[in-house]
N, CA, C and O atoms as a DFTB+ gen file, in Angstrom:
556 C
 N C O
     1  1       0.829      -1.130       0.033
     2  2      -0.075      -0.134       0.463
     3  2       0.847       0.996      -0.437
     4  3       0.690       1.352      -1.606
     5  1       2.051       1.494       0.749
     6  2       2.709       2.590       1.088
     7  2       3.449       2.610      -0.349
     8  3       3.454       3.728      -0.865
     9  1       4.078       1.578      -1.098
    10  2       5.099       1.737      -2.304
    11  2       3.246       2.118      -3.735
    12  3       3.500       2.540      -4.862
    13  1       2.311       1.961      -3.481
    14  2       1.806       2.583      -4.370
    15  2       0.985       4.178      -4.261
    16  3       0.152       4.752      -4.962
    17  1       1.607       4.461      -3.186
    18  2       1.417       5.530      -2.948
    19  2       2.743       6.625      -3.287
    20  3       2.892       7.616      -4.002
    21  1       3.099       6.294      -2.891
    22  2       4.544       6.596      -3.022
    23  2       4.901       6.785      -4.960
    24  3       5.489       7.658      -5.598
    25  1       4.283       5.643      -5.320
    26  2       4.900       5.794      -7.139
    27  2       3.636       6.861      -7.515
    28  3       3.803       7.664      -8.434
    29  1       2.423       6.829      -6.794
    30  2       1.813       7.810      -7.252
    31  2       2.027       9.387      -6.751
    32  3       1.381      10.268      -7.319
    33  1       2.514       9.563      -6.184
    34  2       3.096      10.953      -5.923
    35  2       4.306      11.448      -6.975
    36  3       4.278      12.423      -7.725
    37  1       5.370      10.473      -6.793
    38  2       6.387      10.728      -7.679
    39  2       6.038      10.678      -9.367
    40  3       6.716      11.353     -10.142
    41  1       5.015       9.890      -9.808
    42  2       4.695       9.820     -11.248
    43  2       3.672      11.264     -11.466
    44  3       3.507      11.850     -12.536
    45  1       3.037      11.643     -10.082
    46  2       2.348      13.299     -10.523
    47  2       3.575      14.019     -10.577
    48  3       3.761      14.571     -11.661
    49  1       4.397      14.161      -9.788
    50  2       5.638      15.247      -9.528
    51  2       6.562      15.518     -10.972
    52  3       7.074      16.523     -11.463
    53  1       6.486      14.035     -11.384
    54  2       7.478      13.941     -12.788
    55  2       6.710      14.728     -13.936
    56  3       7.263      15.405     -14.803
    57  1       5.346      14.525     -13.797
    58  2       4.179      14.959     -14.837
    59  2       4.422      16.348     -14.818
    60  3       4.761      17.091     -15.739
    61  1       4.096      16.695     -13.092
    62  2       4.073      18.295     -13.241
    63  2       4.902      18.780     -13.632
    64  3       4.851      19.431     -14.675
    65  1       6.090      18.608     -12.835
    66  2       7.405      19.504     -13.355
    67  2       7.868      19.361     -15.299
    68  3       8.296      20.211     -16.079
    69  1       7.568      18.081     -15.463
    70  2       7.986      18.211     -17.318
    71  2       6.588      19.039     -17.943
    72  3       6.690      19.299     -19.142
    73  1       5.344      19.468     -17.303
    74  2       4.498      19.938     -17.967
    75  2       4.751      21.649     -17.371
    76  3       4.454      22.531     -18.177
    77  1       5.134      21.959     -16.383
    78  2       5.459      23.238     -15.942
    79  2       6.472      24.052     -17.175
    80  3       6.437      25.156     -17.718
    81  1       7.559      22.566     -17.280
    82  2       8.964      23.567     -17.900
    83  2       8.813      23.290     -19.651
    84  3       9.735      23.553     -20.423
    85  1       7.418      22.687     -20.117
    86  2       7.078      22.685     -21.406
    87  2       6.412      23.999     -21.383
    88  3       6.893      24.870     -22.108
    89  1       5.029      24.373     -20.420
    90  2       4.630      25.456     -20.654
    91  2       5.351      27.238     -20.541
    92  3       4.992      28.183     -21.243
    93  1       6.377      27.266     -19.495
    94  2       7.883      27.712     -19.218
    95  2       8.469      28.379     -20.628
    96  3       8.615      29.548     -20.982
    97  1       8.777      26.911     -21.363
    98  2       9.042      27.077     -22.841
    99  2       8.479      27.562     -23.546
   100  3       9.166      28.011     -24.463
   101  1       7.324      27.763     -23.635
   102  2       6.327      27.987     -24.670
   103  2       6.013      29.124     -24.507
   104  3       5.794      29.818     -25.500
   105  1       5.876      29.750     -22.989
   106  2       5.857      31.261     -22.974
   107  2       6.747      31.834     -23.341
   108  3       6.709      32.945     -23.871
   109  1       7.888      31.051     -23.082
   110  2       9.402      32.457     -23.665
   111  2       9.455      32.490     -24.465
   112  3       9.672      33.622     -24.896
   113  1       9.299      31.120     -25.739
   114  2       9.542      31.273     -26.845
   115  2       8.374      31.684     -28.160
   116  3       8.529      32.136     -29.295
   117  1       7.067      31.236     -27.287
   118  2       6.603      31.273     -28.325
   119  2       6.260      30.154     -29.352
   120  3       6.357      28.999     -28.938
   121  1       5.842      30.369     -30.735
   122  2       5.013      29.546     -31.577
   123  2       6.412      29.061     -32.163
   124  3       6.469      27.856     -32.409
   125  1       7.524      29.803     -32.417
   126  2       8.388      29.405     -32.887
   127  2       9.485      28.114     -32.015
   128  3      10.459      27.540     -32.503
   129  1       9.088      28.005     -31.061
   130  2      10.054      26.597     -29.996
   131  2      10.020      25.460     -30.497
   132  3       9.086      24.676     -30.663
   133  1      11.846      25.365     -30.901
   134  2      11.932      23.588     -31.128
   135  2      11.038      22.654     -30.304
   136  3       9.890      22.641     -29.860
   137  1      12.318      21.744     -30.320
   138  2      11.880      20.404     -29.870
   139  2      13.125      20.126     -28.598
   140  3      12.932      19.192     -27.820
   141  1      14.005      20.729     -28.497
   142  2      14.639      20.626     -27.822
   143  2      15.358      22.441     -27.352
   144  3      15.739      23.315     -28.130
   145  1      15.317      22.462     -25.909
   146  2      15.240      23.670     -25.936
   147  2      16.371      24.656     -25.672
   148  3      16.295      25.840     -25.344
   149  1      17.564      23.798     -25.918
   150  2      19.070      23.921     -26.429
   151  2      18.902      24.807     -27.621
   152  3      19.755      25.648     -27.905
   153  1      17.964      24.654     -28.226
   154  2      18.222      25.038     -30.058
   155  2      17.555      25.955     -30.246
   156  3      17.278      26.420     -31.352
   157  1      17.018      26.556     -28.653
   158  2      16.249      27.935     -28.867
   159  2      16.991      29.288     -28.188
   160  3      16.663      30.474     -28.234
   161  1      18.094      28.635     -27.558
   162  2      18.782      29.930     -26.814
   163  2      19.712      30.264     -27.871
   164  3      19.808      29.531     -28.855
   165  1      20.571      31.566     -27.712
   166  2      20.835      32.602     -28.782
   167  2      22.488      31.955     -28.430
   168  3      23.206      31.707     -27.462
   169  1      22.506      31.871     -30.293
   170  2      24.297      31.432     -30.145
   171  2      25.587      31.506     -29.481
   172  3      26.411      30.616     -29.269
   173  1      25.608      33.349     -29.056
   174  2      26.770      33.863     -28.786
   175  2      27.113      34.452     -26.975
   176  3      27.900      35.232     -26.438
   177  1      26.152      33.662     -26.599
   178  2      25.245      34.595     -25.664
   179  2      26.537      33.107     -24.639
   180  3      26.819      31.913     -24.733
   181  1      26.893      34.362     -23.747
   182  2      28.035      33.292     -22.853
   183  2      27.047      31.989     -21.657
   184  3      27.388      30.819     -21.480
   185  1      25.817      32.691     -21.016
   186  2      25.289      31.527     -20.463
   187  2      24.719      30.452     -21.173
   188  3      24.690      29.252     -20.898
   189  1      24.172      31.223     -22.350
   190  2      23.477      29.719     -23.543
   191  2      25.108      28.784     -23.783
   192  3      25.225      27.561     -23.863
   193  1      25.803      29.437     -23.829
   194  2      27.390      28.842     -24.028
   195  2      27.619      27.497     -22.913
   196  3      28.208      26.445     -23.159
   197  1      26.799      28.001     -21.324
   198  2      27.308      27.272     -20.675
   199  2      26.504      26.161     -20.127
   200  3      27.031      25.220     -19.534
   201  1      24.986      26.281     -20.356
   202  2      24.491      25.374     -20.714
   203  2      24.571      24.579     -21.979
   204  3      23.575      24.096     -22.517
   205  1      25.094      24.529     -22.173
   206  2      24.742      24.007     -23.662
   207  2      26.366      22.627     -23.391
   208  3      26.324      21.411     -23.574
   209  1      27.278      23.274     -23.038
   210  2      28.488      22.319     -22.172
   211  2      27.871      21.525     -21.096
   212  3      28.217      20.348     -20.996
   213  1      27.006      22.007     -20.279
   214  2      26.409      21.385     -18.795
   215  2      25.601      20.219     -19.415
   216  3      25.798      19.055     -19.067
   217  1      24.444      20.666     -20.592
   218  2      23.959      19.597     -21.608
   219  2      25.253      18.408     -21.979
   220  3      25.072      17.308     -21.457
   221  1      25.981      18.497     -22.469
   222  2      26.776      17.424     -22.939
   223  2      27.483      16.946     -21.672
   224  3      27.649      15.727     -21.644
   225  1      27.862      17.516     -20.790
   226  2      28.423      16.655     -19.669
   227  2      27.233      15.578     -18.459
   228  3      27.442      14.579     -17.771
   229  1      26.263      16.263     -18.657
   230  2      24.968      15.570     -18.075
   231  2      24.833      14.610     -19.148
   232  3      24.602      13.550     -18.566
   233  1      24.848      14.422     -20.236
   234  2      24.320      13.639     -21.317
   235  2      25.477      12.627     -21.268
   236  3      25.176      11.438     -21.166
   237  1      27.008      13.047     -21.342
   238  2      28.601      12.000     -21.152
   239  2      28.143      11.212     -19.994
   240  3      27.978      10.000     -20.131
   241  1      27.876      11.923     -18.611
   242  2      28.203      11.294     -17.328
   243  2      27.449      10.274     -16.811
   244  3      27.896       9.385     -16.087
   245  1      25.823      10.436     -17.324
   246  2      24.602       9.861     -17.354
   247  2      24.493       8.293     -18.313
   248  3      23.695       7.357     -18.279
   249  1      25.862       8.618     -19.227
   250  2      25.392       7.335     -19.760
   251  2      26.606       5.910     -18.784
   252  3      26.506       4.685     -18.722
   253  1      27.762       7.015     -18.117
   254  2      28.204       5.729     -17.337
   255  2      27.838       4.984     -16.933
   256  3      28.039       3.780     -17.093
   257  1      26.802       5.880     -15.906
   258  2      25.701       5.515     -14.397
   259  2      25.150       4.177     -15.200
   260  3      25.484       3.023     -14.935
   261  1      24.366       4.526     -16.087
   262  2      23.135       3.552     -16.868
   263  2      24.130       2.087     -17.195
   264  3      24.114       0.982     -16.653
   265  1      24.897       2.592     -18.223
   266  2      26.265       1.336     -18.535
   267  2      26.404       0.274     -17.737
   268  3      26.091      -0.897     -17.947
   269  1      27.189       1.066     -16.261
   270  2      27.589       0.379     -15.614
   271  2      26.937      -0.814     -14.964
   272  3      27.605      -1.848     -14.940
   273  1      25.704      -0.825     -14.423
   274  2      24.857      -2.312     -13.805
   275  2      25.236      -3.092     -15.416
   276  3      24.859      -4.261     -15.323
   277  1      25.633      -2.921     -16.334
   278  2      25.358      -4.103     -17.560
   279  2      26.865      -4.995     -17.463
   280  3      27.121      -6.198     -17.425
   281  1      27.720      -3.712     -17.447
   282  2      29.043      -4.214     -16.918
   283  2      28.999      -5.177     -15.976
   284  3      29.732      -6.161     -16.072
   285  1      28.359      -5.059     -15.212
   286  2      28.582      -5.436     -13.665
   287  2      28.192      -7.329     -14.511
   288  3      28.878      -8.351     -14.541
   289  1      26.864      -7.021     -15.036
   290  2      26.022      -8.200     -14.952
   291  2      26.507      -9.063     -16.034
   292  3      26.162     -10.225     -16.250
   293  1      27.625      -8.122     -16.898
   294  2      28.769      -9.365     -17.884
   295  2      29.923      -9.887     -17.254
   296  3      30.636     -10.853     -17.524
   297  1      29.944      -9.239     -16.568
   298  2      31.647      -9.474     -15.904
   299  2      31.511     -10.901     -14.915
   300  3      32.400     -11.720     -14.683
   301  1      30.049     -10.899     -14.410
   302  2      29.694     -11.998     -13.467
   303  2      29.183     -12.840     -14.212
   304  3      28.463     -13.523     -13.483
   305  1      29.123     -13.202     -15.233
   306  2      28.261     -14.004     -16.580
   307  2      29.704     -14.975     -16.319
   308  3      30.880     -14.676     -16.113
   309  1      28.694     -16.756     -16.488
   310  2      30.108     -17.985     -16.784
   311  2      30.366     -17.778     -18.105
   312  3      31.446     -18.293     -18.395
   313  1      29.732     -17.138     -19.217
   314  2      30.670     -17.176     -20.432
   315  2      31.584     -16.267     -20.174
   316  3      32.728     -16.720     -20.169
   317  1      31.470     -15.028     -19.935
   318  2      32.569     -14.213     -19.577
   319  2      34.007     -14.682     -19.092
   320  3      35.044     -14.751     -19.752
   321  1      33.773     -14.997     -17.706
   322  2      34.488     -15.932     -16.598
   323  2      35.072     -16.900     -17.123
   324  3      35.980     -17.380     -16.445
   325  1      34.784     -17.548     -18.505
   326  2      35.234     -19.055     -19.025
   327  2      35.575     -18.564     -20.029
   328  3      36.460     -19.338     -20.394
   329  1      35.507     -17.853     -20.713
   330  2      36.127     -17.421     -22.298
   331  2      37.484     -17.455     -22.420
   332  3      37.896     -18.457     -23.005
   333  1      38.246     -16.737     -22.082
   334  2      39.975     -16.517     -21.968
   335  2      40.071     -18.173     -21.783
   336  3      40.727     -18.737     -22.659
   337  1      39.483     -19.026     -20.730
   338  2      39.984     -20.405     -20.618
   339  2      40.285     -21.191     -21.631
   340  3      41.333     -21.803     -21.840
   341  1      38.654     -21.114     -22.675
   342  2      38.640     -22.190     -23.803
   343  2      39.707     -21.697     -24.542
   344  3      40.721     -22.393     -24.567
   345  1      39.698     -20.602     -25.175
   346  2      41.140     -20.852     -25.865
   347  2      42.129     -20.591     -25.679
   348  3      42.849     -20.149     -26.574
   349  1      42.576     -20.784     -24.327
   350  2      44.014     -20.717     -23.655
   351  2      44.839     -22.163     -24.142
   352  3      46.003     -22.325     -24.507
   353  1      43.757     -23.082     -23.986
   354  2      44.436     -24.757     -24.740
   355  2      44.714     -25.111     -26.093
   356  3      45.181     -26.145     -26.570
   357  1      44.290     -23.926     -26.672
   358  2      44.726     -24.448     -28.233
   359  2      45.672     -24.297     -28.746
   360  3      45.696     -23.075     -28.889
   361  1      46.848     -24.814     -29.308
   362  2      47.807     -24.287     -30.237
   363  2      47.893     -23.415     -30.915
   364  3      46.910     -23.240     -31.635
   365  1      48.984     -22.481     -31.059
   366  2      48.608     -21.142     -32.133
   367  2      48.413     -21.592     -33.149
   368  3      48.768     -22.760     -33.311
   369  1      47.654     -20.744     -34.464
   370  2      48.080     -21.179     -35.624
   371  2      48.951     -21.263     -36.066
   372  3      49.870     -20.540     -35.680
   373  1      49.136     -22.112     -37.031
   374  2      50.248     -22.823     -37.881
   375  2      50.558     -21.458     -38.720
   376  3      49.870     -20.448     -38.869
   377  1      51.993     -21.843     -39.269
   378  2      53.231     -20.707     -39.497
   379  2      52.628     -20.630     -41.214
   380  3      52.181     -21.572     -41.868
   381  1      52.773     -19.378     -41.592
   382  2      52.563     -19.410     -43.478
   383  2      53.449     -20.130     -43.872
   384  3      54.546     -19.759     -43.454
   385  1      53.473     -20.850     -44.384
   386  2      55.261     -21.816     -45.707
   387  2      55.617     -20.753     -46.599
   388  3      55.094     -19.938     -47.359
   389  1      56.029     -20.887     -46.443
   390  2      57.174     -19.512     -47.698
   391  2      57.087     -21.089     -49.181
   392  3      57.929     -21.952     -49.429
   393  1      55.896     -20.866     -49.733
   394  2      56.930     -21.081     -51.505
   395  2      56.091     -20.457     -52.567
   396  3      55.342     -19.497     -52.388
   397  1      56.290     -21.111     -53.730
   398  2      55.826     -20.208     -54.626
   399  2      54.632     -19.660     -54.835
   400  3      54.474     -18.698     -55.587
   401  1      53.550     -20.318     -54.087
   402  2      52.550     -19.544     -54.300
   403  2      52.075     -18.522     -52.888
   404  3      51.290     -17.604     -53.124
   405  1      52.361     -18.635     -52.062
   406  2      52.666     -17.522     -51.093
   407  2      53.675     -16.506     -51.081
   408  3      53.661     -15.512     -50.354
   409  1      54.704     -16.855     -52.068
   410  2      55.560     -15.571     -52.041
   411  2      54.930     -14.261     -52.109
   412  3      55.177     -13.326     -51.347
   413  1      54.097     -14.258     -53.076
   414  2      53.530     -12.789     -53.415
   415  2      52.865     -11.751     -52.333
   416  3      52.801     -10.538     -52.136
   417  1      52.296     -13.284     -51.609
   418  2      51.651     -12.378     -50.279
   419  2      52.196     -12.142     -49.240
   420  3      51.593     -11.345     -48.520
   421  1      53.498     -12.692     -48.724
   422  2      53.889     -12.074     -48.076
   423  2      55.489     -11.211     -48.445
   424  3      56.419     -11.144     -47.641
   425  1      55.492     -10.707     -49.620
   426  2      56.453      -9.410     -50.161
   427  2      55.592      -8.509     -50.736
   428  3      55.953      -7.683     -51.574
   429  1      54.073      -8.670     -50.180
   430  2      53.018      -7.809     -50.945
   431  2      53.404      -6.438     -50.359
   432  3      53.487      -6.240     -49.147
   433  1      53.664      -5.386     -51.422
   434  2      53.820      -3.644     -51.003
   435  2      52.851      -2.724     -51.131
   436  3      52.982      -1.572     -50.717
   437  1      51.723      -3.203     -51.761
   438  2      51.080      -2.314     -51.958
   439  2      49.931      -1.531     -50.922
   440  3      50.183      -1.587     -49.718
   441  1      48.686      -0.809     -51.355
   442  2      48.173      -0.400     -50.014
   443  2      47.949      -1.249     -49.209
   444  3      48.099      -2.419     -49.561
   445  1      47.448      -0.899     -47.650
   446  2      46.703      -2.465     -46.617
   447  2      45.182      -2.080     -47.058
   448  3      44.477      -3.089     -47.072
   449  1      44.621      -1.117     -47.351
   450  2      42.976      -0.830     -48.119
   451  2      43.257      -0.867     -49.546
   452  3      44.197      -0.635     -50.305
   453  1      41.984      -1.275     -49.594
   454  2      41.854      -1.389     -51.395
   455  2      41.308      -0.208     -51.789
   456  3      40.474       0.422     -51.140
   457  1      41.542      -0.048     -52.329
   458  2      41.585       1.606     -53.498
   459  2      40.196       1.523     -53.828
   460  3      40.147       0.627     -54.670
   461  1      39.201       1.898     -53.661
   462  2      37.880       1.895     -54.225
   463  2      37.496       3.266     -55.254
   464  3      37.470       4.432     -54.860
   465  1      37.193       2.774     -56.748
   466  2      36.848       3.546     -57.115
   467  2      35.409       3.670     -57.375
   468  3      34.553       2.913     -56.919
   469  1      35.157       4.906     -58.311
   470  2      33.576       4.810     -58.211
   471  2      33.073       4.248     -59.545
   472  3      33.453       4.396     -60.706
   473  1      31.896       3.420     -58.859
   474  2      31.264       2.665     -60.286
   475  2      30.832       3.568     -61.485
   476  3      30.719       4.731     -61.097
   477  1      30.562       3.426     -62.764
   478  2      29.906       4.454     -63.594
   479  2      30.803       4.831     -64.974
   480  3      31.454       3.859     -65.356
   481  1      30.900       5.531     -65.451
   482  2      31.331       6.046     -66.622
   483  2      32.801       6.591     -65.881
   484  3      32.806       7.053     -64.740
   485  1      33.898       6.470     -66.629
   486  2      35.189       7.244     -66.023
   487  2      35.500       8.256     -65.891
   488  3      36.516       8.209     -66.584
   489  1      35.464       9.173     -65.561
   490  2      35.985      11.001     -65.694
   491  2      36.826      11.471     -67.171
   492  3      37.904      11.079     -67.617
   493  1      35.944      12.368     -67.645
   494  2      36.333      12.741     -68.792
   495  2      37.845      13.514     -68.515
   496  3      38.233      14.133     -67.525
   497  1      38.565      13.192     -69.890
   498  2      40.083      13.022     -69.748
   499  2      39.949      14.853     -70.300
   500  3      39.105      14.947     -71.191
   501  1      40.458      15.915     -70.015
   502  2      41.633      17.468     -69.546
   503  2      42.079      17.234     -70.783
   504  3      42.528      16.136     -71.113
   505  1      42.007      18.097     -71.459
   506  2      43.007      18.309     -72.583
   507  2      44.638      18.465     -72.175
   508  3      45.551      18.115     -72.921
   509  1      44.775      18.923     -71.147
   510  2      46.220      19.549     -70.739
   511  2      46.407      18.188     -70.230
   512  3      47.622      18.072     -70.064
   513  1      45.802      17.062     -69.886
   514  2      46.175      15.505     -69.318
   515  2      46.989      14.670     -70.630
   516  3      47.935      13.884     -70.673
   517  1      46.079      15.292     -71.657
   518  2      46.933      14.442     -72.910
   519  2      48.007      15.007     -73.562
   520  3      48.270      16.208     -73.636
   521  1      48.868      13.686     -74.232
   522  2      50.340      13.646     -74.661
   523  2      50.310      14.894     -75.810
   524  3      49.362      14.985     -76.590
   525  1      51.210      15.647     -75.827
   526  2      51.612      16.879     -76.968
   527  2      52.630      16.461     -78.255
   528  3      53.766      16.625     -78.698
   529  1      51.745      16.004     -78.426
   530  2      52.380      15.293     -79.597
   531  2      52.521      16.340     -81.261
   532  3      51.628      16.987     -81.808
   533  1      53.857      16.171     -81.658
   534  2      54.150      16.936     -82.493
   535  2      52.864      17.673     -83.647
   536  3      52.433      16.902     -84.504
   537  1      52.424      18.815     -83.632
   538  2      51.172      18.813     -84.439
   539  2      51.450      19.535     -86.064
   540  3      52.235      20.482     -86.123
   541  1      50.996      19.204     -86.921
   542  2      51.482      19.618     -88.297
   543  2      50.691      21.132     -88.450
   544  3      49.506      21.251     -88.136
   545  1      51.531      22.301     -88.989
   546  2      51.327      23.274     -89.536
   547  2      49.885      23.090     -90.337
   548  3      49.664      22.321     -91.273
   549  1      48.601      24.390     -89.444
   550  2      47.593      24.393     -90.824
   551  2      48.268      25.612     -91.157
   552  3      48.715      26.616     -90.601
   553  1      48.078      24.759     -93.069
   554  2      48.622      26.421     -93.900
   555  2      47.000      26.972     -94.398
   556  3      46.866      28.042     -94.992
């Protein structure tokens, strides 16, 4: 019974505070109000810059608080505690033997990531890129 009373009181307070902030935002900014109050603040005002920085810090700090129980659950699970032991007993992978088939792989000096070219027709050739062959004089 006590839990239900506390639940209803806190739900009422959360709804009341949320509606109060929404109404104050509408009264302050009128019909041009945007979905986030931060978007309505002036750009070069020192107080609004401090408010935006505080908002960033709040979001960054709350992420750590929200994600911490998840990390603790994962760290205490059986799969996580047994994970390193499963792979420790396996022998290391066999080394690549040098032979004629693999020599080109071991001596590759090209780019680490393949160069992707856009699909479609090739780009136009500029006249400045063409080789300047000797032209016959026009009479």
